[in-house]
C-alpha positions as CSV (number, residue, x, y, z in Angstrom):
1,M,-38.5,-43.7,37.6
2,A,-38.0,-47.4,38.1
3,E,-34.9,-49.4,39.1
4,P,-33.0,-51.0,36.2
5,R,-34.1,-54.6,35.3
6,I,-31.0,-56.8,35.1
7,H,-31.0,-60.4,34.0
8,P,-29.2,-62.7,36.5
9,T,-26.8,-63.9,33.8
10,A,-25.6,-60.4,32.9
11,V,-22.1,-59.4,34.1
12,I,-21.8,-55.8,35.3
13,E,-18.4,-54.9,36.7
14,T,-17.9,-52.8,39.7
15,G,-17.9,-49.1,38.8
16,A,-20.4,-49.2,36.0
17,V,-23.2,-46.7,36.2
18,I,-26.6,-48.0,35.2
19,G,-29.3,-45.4,34.8
20,P,-33.0,-45.7,35.9
21,D,-35.4,-47.7,33.7
22,C,-32.5,-49.5,32.0
23,E,-33.0,-53.1,30.9
24,I,-30.0,-55.4,30.7
25,G,-30.7,-58.7,29.0
26,A,-29.2,-62.2,29.3
27,F,-25.5,-62.7,29.0
28,C,-24.6,-59.0,28.5
29,V,-21.2,-57.8,29.8
30,I,-20.7,-54.2,31.0
31,G,-17.3,-52.9,31.9
32,P,-16.3,-50.8,34.9
33,E,-16.1,-47.4,33.1
34,V,-19.4,-47.7,31.3
35,R,-22.2,-45.2,31.9
36,L,-25.7,-45.9,30.7
37,G,-28.4,-43.1,30.7
38,R,-32.0,-43.5,31.5
39,G,-34.0,-46.2,29.8
40,V,-31.1,-47.8,27.8
41,V,-31.9,-51.3,26.6
42,L,-29.4,-54.1,26.0
43,K,-31.3,-56.9,24.5
44,S,-28.9,-59.8,25.1
45,H,-25.3,-60.9,24.5
46,V,-24.2,-57.2,24.2
47,V,-20.7,-56.2,25.2
48,V,-20.1,-52.6,26.3
49,A,-16.5,-51.9,27.3
50,G,-14.0,-49.1,27.9
51,N,-14.8,-45.6,28.9
52,T,-18.1,-45.5,27.1
53,S,-21.3,-43.4,27.7
54,I,-24.6,-44.2,26.1
55,G,-27.4,-41.7,26.1
56,D,-31.0,-42.1,27.2
57,E,-33.3,-44.6,25.5
58,T,-30.7,-46.0,23.2
59,V,-31.4,-49.7,22.3
60,L,-28.6,-52.2,21.6
61,F,-29.5,-55.5,19.9
62,P,-27.8,-58.9,20.4
63,F,-24.1,-59.3,19.8
64,A,-23.3,-55.6,19.4
65,S,-19.7,-54.9,20.6
66,I,-19.4,-51.3,21.8
67,G,-16.3,-49.5,23.2
68,E,-13.7,-52.2,22.7
69,V,-10.2,-51.0,21.9
70,P,-9.7,-49.3,18.4
71,Q,-8.5,-51.3,15.4
72,D,-5.3,-49.2,15.1
73,L,-1.9,-50.7,15.5
74,K,-0.6,-47.4,17.0
75,F,-3.0,-47.7,20.0
76,R,-1.0,-48.4,23.2
77,G,-3.7,-48.4,25.8
78,E,-4.0,-44.7,26.3
79,K,-7.1,-43.1,28.0
80,V,-9.7,-42.8,25.3
81,R,-13.5,-42.7,25.2
82,L,-16.7,-43.3,23.2
83,E,-19.7,-41.1,23.5
84,I,-23.0,-42.2,22.1
85,G,-26.1,-40.0,22.2
86,A,-29.7,-40.6,22.9
87,R,-32.4,-42.7,21.2
88,N,-30.1,-44.6,18.9
89,R,-30.9,-48.0,17.5
90,I,-27.7,-50.1,17.4
91,R,-28.5,-53.4,15.7
92,E,-27.0,-56.9,15.7
93,Y,-23.2,-57.2,15.3
94,V,-22.5,-53.5,15.2
95,T,-19.1,-52.4,16.3
96,M,-18.1,-48.9,17.6
97,N,-14.6,-48.1,18.8
98,P,-13.3,-45.3,21.0
99,G,-10.8,-42.7,19.9
100,T,-7.0,-42.7,19.8
101,E,-4.5,-40.3,21.2
102,G,-3.5,-39.3,17.7
103,G,-7.1,-38.5,16.7
104,G,-8.4,-36.5,19.7
105,S,-9.0,-39.5,22.0
106,V,-12.8,-39.6,21.5
107,T,-15.3,-41.0,19.1
108,R,-18.7,-39.3,19.2
109,V,-22.1,-40.5,17.9
110,G,-25.0,-38.2,17.9
111,D,-28.7,-38.7,18.6
112,D,-31.5,-40.6,16.9
113,G,-29.2,-42.7,14.6
114,L,-29.9,-46.1,13.1
115,F,-26.9,-48.4,12.8
116,M,-28.1,-51.5,11.0
117,A,-26.7,-55.0,11.4
118,G,-23.0,-55.4,11.0
119,S,-22.1,-51.8,10.5
120,H,-18.9,-50.3,11.9
121,V,-17.9,-46.9,13.4
122,A,-14.1,-46.7,13.7
123,H,-11.9,-44.7,16.1
124,D,-12.0,-40.9,16.3
125,C,-15.1,-40.6,14.0
126,Q,-17.5,-37.8,14.6
127,I,-21.1,-38.9,13.7
128,G,-23.9,-36.4,13.6
129,D,-27.6,-36.8,14.5
130,R,-30.1,-39.0,12.6
131,V,-27.3,-40.8,10.7
132,I,-28.2,-44.1,9.1
133,L,-25.6,-46.8,8.4
134,V,-27.3,-49.6,6.4
135,N,-26.3,-53.3,6.9
136,N,-22.5,-53.8,6.8
137,A,-21.6,-50.2,6.0
138,S,-18.2,-49.3,7.5
139,V,-16.8,-45.9,8.4
140,A,-13.1,-45.8,8.8
141,G,-11.1,-43.8,11.4
142,H,-11.2,-40.0,11.7
143,C,-14.3,-39.6,9.5
144,H,-16.8,-36.8,10.0
145,L,-20.4,-37.6,9.1
146,E,-22.7,-34.6,9.5
147,D,-26.4,-34.8,10.4
148,D,-28.9,-36.8,8.3
149,V,-26.3,-38.7,6.3
150,I,-27.2,-42.1,4.9
151,V,-24.5,-44.7,4.0
152,G,-25.9,-47.6,1.9
153,G,-25.4,-51.3,2.6
154,L,-22.0,-52.8,2.0
155,S,-20.5,-49.4,1.4
156,G,-17.2,-48.1,2.9
157,V,-16.0,-44.6,3.8
158,H,-12.2,-44.2,3.7
159,Q,-10.4,-42.7,6.7
160,W,-10.4,-38.9,7.1
161,V,-13.3,-38.4,4.7
162,R,-16.0,-35.8,5.5
163,I,-19.6,-36.3,4.4
164,G,-21.8,-33.2,4.5
165,R,-25.2,-32.9,6.0
166,G,-28.0,-34.7,4.2
167,A,-25.8,-36.5,1.7
168,M,-26.6,-40.1,0.7
169,I,-24.1,-42.8,-0.3
170,G,-25.6,-45.6,-2.4
171,A,-25.1,-49.3,-1.8
172,V,-21.8,-51.2,-2.5
173,C,-19.8,-48.0,-2.9
174,M,-16.3,-47.0,-1.8
175,V,-16.0,-43.3,-0.8
176,T,-12.5,-42.0,-0.9
177,A,-13.0,-38.2,-1.0
178,D,-15.2,-35.6,0.7
179,V,-18.9,-35.4,-0.2
180,I,-20.7,-32.1,-0.3
181,P,-23.8,-31.5,1.8
182,F,-27.0,-32.9,0.1
183,G,-24.9,-34.9,-2.5
184,L,-25.8,-38.3,-3.9
185,V,-22.9,-40.6,-4.4
186,Q,-23.1,-43.9,-6.4
187,G,-20.8,-46.4,-8.1
188,P,-18.1,-48.9,-7.0
189,R,-15.7,-46.0,-6.7
190,G,-18.1,-43.3,-5.8
191,H,-18.7,-40.3,-7.9
192,L,-21.0,-37.4,-7.2
193,D,-24.3,-38.2,-9.1
194,G,-26.2,-35.0,-8.4
195,L,-28.2,-34.1,-5.3
196,N,-30.0,-36.2,-2.8
197,L,-33.4,-35.0,-4.0
198,V,-35.4,-37.5,-1.9
199,G,-33.7,-36.4,1.3
200,L,-34.1,-32.7,0.4
201,K,-37.8,-33.1,-0.2
202,R,-38.3,-35.1,3.0
203,R,-36.7,-32.2,4.9
204,G,-39.0,-29.7,3.3
205,A,-36.6,-27.9,1.0
206,S,-38.4,-25.5,-1.3
207,R,-38.3,-25.7,-5.1
208,E,-36.3,-22.5,-5.2
209,E,-33.7,-24.0,-2.8
210,I,-33.4,-27.1,-4.9
211,H,-33.0,-25.1,-8.1
212,A,-30.3,-22.9,-6.4
213,L,-28.4,-26.1,-5.3
214,R,-28.6,-27.5,-8.8
215,D,-27.3,-24.3,-10.3
216,M,-24.5,-24.2,-7.8
217,L,-23.6,-27.9,-8.6
218,G,-23.5,-27.2,-12.3
219,R,-21.1,-24.3,-11.8
220,L,-18.9,-26.3,-9.4
221,G,-18.6,-29.1,-12.0
222,S,-17.0,-26.7,-14.5
223,G,-13.7,-26.2,-12.7
224,S,-11.8,-26.7,-9.4
225,F,-14.3,-27.1,-6.5
226,R,-12.5,-24.8,-4.2
227,D,-11.6,-22.1,-6.7
228,T,-15.1,-22.0,-8.0
229,A,-16.6,-22.1,-4.5
230,R,-14.4,-19.1,-3.5
231,Q,-15.8,-17.1,-6.4
232,M,-19.4,-18.1,-5.7
233,A,-19.2,-17.4,-1.9
234,E,-19.5,-13.7,-2.5
235,T,-23.0,-14.1,-4.1
236,A,-24.3,-17.3,-2.5
237,N,-28.0,-17.8,-3.3
238,G,-29.6,-18.9,0.0
239,P,-28.5,-20.7,3.2
240,M,-28.3,-24.2,1.7
241,V,-26.0,-23.0,-1.0
242,Q,-24.0,-21.1,1.6
243,E,-23.7,-24.3,3.7
244,V,-22.3,-26.3,0.8
245,L,-19.8,-23.5,-0.1
246,D,-18.7,-23.3,3.6
247,F,-18.2,-27.0,3.6
248,I,-16.1,-27.0,0.5
249,L,-13.9,-24.1,1.9
250,G,-13.6,-25.8,5.3
251,P,-10.4,-27.5,6.5
252,S,-9.7,-30.8,4.8
253,D,-6.8,-32.8,3.4
254,R,-9.0,-34.5,0.9
255,S,-10.2,-33.7,-2.6
256,F,-13.9,-33.8,-3.5
257,L,-16.0,-36.3,-5.3
258,A,-16.9,-34.6,-8.6
259,P,-19.7,-35.3,-11.0
260,H,-19.1,-38.2,-13.3
261,P,-18.1,-37.0,-16.8
């Protein structure tokens, strides 16, 4: 493994840990509590601050600002951190903030994500693997995005919202309630518009699994999500249906986005 390659104009404060094979471009600034894994690339003009760890082979593009203090007026300088996984692509002007004491003190981002230009991950978020935030998508504090979620361009996710695995949020959409796994949400104030069929097919879901999910969604739309889900949980048809029902019955202070009438 090679020594890191560091441009002479980069500022790396004492205490920072730079892994082997890293590449630090011109005018980057790295704080004293930052830890970069193997092969991390900072293109140029990137700021990484705070108690922030970045996993192997993640690439950060110019003007990303990672690990600066959270945008929360209750923050008083307490010890908090930001953990970013491996092989992420963090594009221009992306911002990611650490946690707050009131939210568990840590923001986590999984592996293999794509965070496109201008997107934002706020304090105390828990972001799964292979998540995509399209240009200027913003995820507010305390949100939980499970694996394989896509949030469309210029969309916003309200604080405390959960988005289940494989769900897709369309462009220019405001999401104010929980989204079931594999759901497709569209509209200025998002409503549940069926299933994310493209995503399900890409992940190899069978025709039988998709039909079972469609049947479940039709039954859920006829009454209270949670009450109907409790009734259906006893006879769940397959693991994907069970995953959705478990998500609905999990802990949350939010309601659910329902199919548009």
